C-alpha positions in Angstrom: 78.6 112.5 123.1 80.5 115.2 124.9 83.1 117.6 123.4 85.4 116.5 126.2 85.6 113.0 124.8 86.6 114.5 121.4 89.2 116.7 123.1 90.6 113.7 125.0 90.8 111.6 121.8 92.6 114.4 119.8 95.1 115.0 122.6 95.8 111.3 123.0 96.1 110.6 119.2 97.7 113.8 118.0 99.0 115.6 121.1 96.7 118.5 120.2 94.8 120.7 122.6 91.7 122.7 121.5 92.4 126.3 120.4 89.9 129.1 121.2 90.6 131.8 118.5 87.7 134.0 119.2 88.3 136.2 122.2 85.6 135.8 124.9 83.9 132.8 123.2 85.0 129.6 124.9 82.2 127.6 123.2 83.9 127.6 119.7 87.1 125.5 119.7 89.2 124.7 116.7 91.3 121.6 116.3 94.5 122.6 114.5 97.6 121.0 113.1 100.6 122.1 115.3 102.8 122.9 112.3 100.6 124.4 109.7 97.8 125.7 112.1 95.2 124.4 109.6 91.9 123.4 111.1 90.9 119.8 110.9 87.9 120.3 113.3 85.7 122.9 114.7 83.4 122.3 117.8 80.8 124.9 118.5 77.4 125.3 120.1 74.8 126.6 117.7 71.0 126.6 117.6 69.4 123.7 115.7 67.9 126.0 113.1 71.4 126.7 111.7 71.5 123.1 110.5 67.9 123.2 109.1 66.5 121.4 112.2 63.1 122.6 113.2 63.9 124.1 116.7 65.9 126.6 118.5 67.7 124.5 121.1 71.4 125.0 121.5 73.4 121.9 120.5 77.1 121.1 120.2 78.3 120.3 116.7 81.6 119.1 115.3 82.7 120.1 111.8 85.1 117.8 110.0 86.5 117.7 106.5 85.5 114.7 104.4 86.4 113.4 100.9 84.1 114.8 98.3 82.8 111.4 97.3 81.7 110.7 100.9 79.9 114.0 101.5 76.6 112.8 100.1 76.5 109.4 101.8 77.6 111.1 105.1 74.8 113.6 104.9 72.3 110.8 104.4 73.2 109.5 107.8 71.3 110.5 110.9 72.6 113.6 112.7 75.1 114.6 109.9 74.4 117.8 108.0 75.9 120.2 105.5 78.6 122.1 107.4 77.6 125.2 109.3 80.1 128.0 108.8 82.4 126.0 106.5 82.6 124.9 102.8 79.6 122.6 102.4 81.3 120.8 99.5 84.1 119.6 101.7 82.9 119.7 105.3 80.0 118.2 107.4 78.5 119.1 110.7 77.8 116.3 113.2 75.2 116.9 115.9 76.9 115.7 119.0 73.8 115.9 121.2 72.2 113.0 119.2 75.3 111.1 118.1 76.4 108.2 120.2 79.0 106.6 117.8 82.3 107.7 119.2 84.3 105.2 117.0 82.6 106.6 113.9 83.4 110.1 114.9 87.0 109.2 115.7 87.3 107.8 112.1 85.9 111.0 110.7 88.3 113.1 112.8 91.2 111.0 111.6 90.2 111.4 108.0 89.8 115.2 108.4 93.3 115.3 110.0 94.7 113.5 107.0 92.9 115.6 104.4 94.1 118.9 106.0 97.8 117.8 106.4 
């Protein structure tokens, strides 16, 4: 899955473009509500070891907020990890380099959008 697919979905569904809040770093993009500016997603490239994966290859990940009762079951799924750089009790990281389920990711983005409204 490519980050461009996620950006296209978010633009089409919510009218939101990615935001790049870190000067000089165009590989970290936030997805924010237009009114409150709260994040509902963060896409970044990180090395695999930051997720506990044995390796040092750079991968794209998407962080989304999830309901507390779903965090455990989500992490039990392949390619979903405790969130990197976010509250691990409320957020998960999805390895986009291995994930092919665009519809599942769209559902997680929609839930994160709702939870952060």
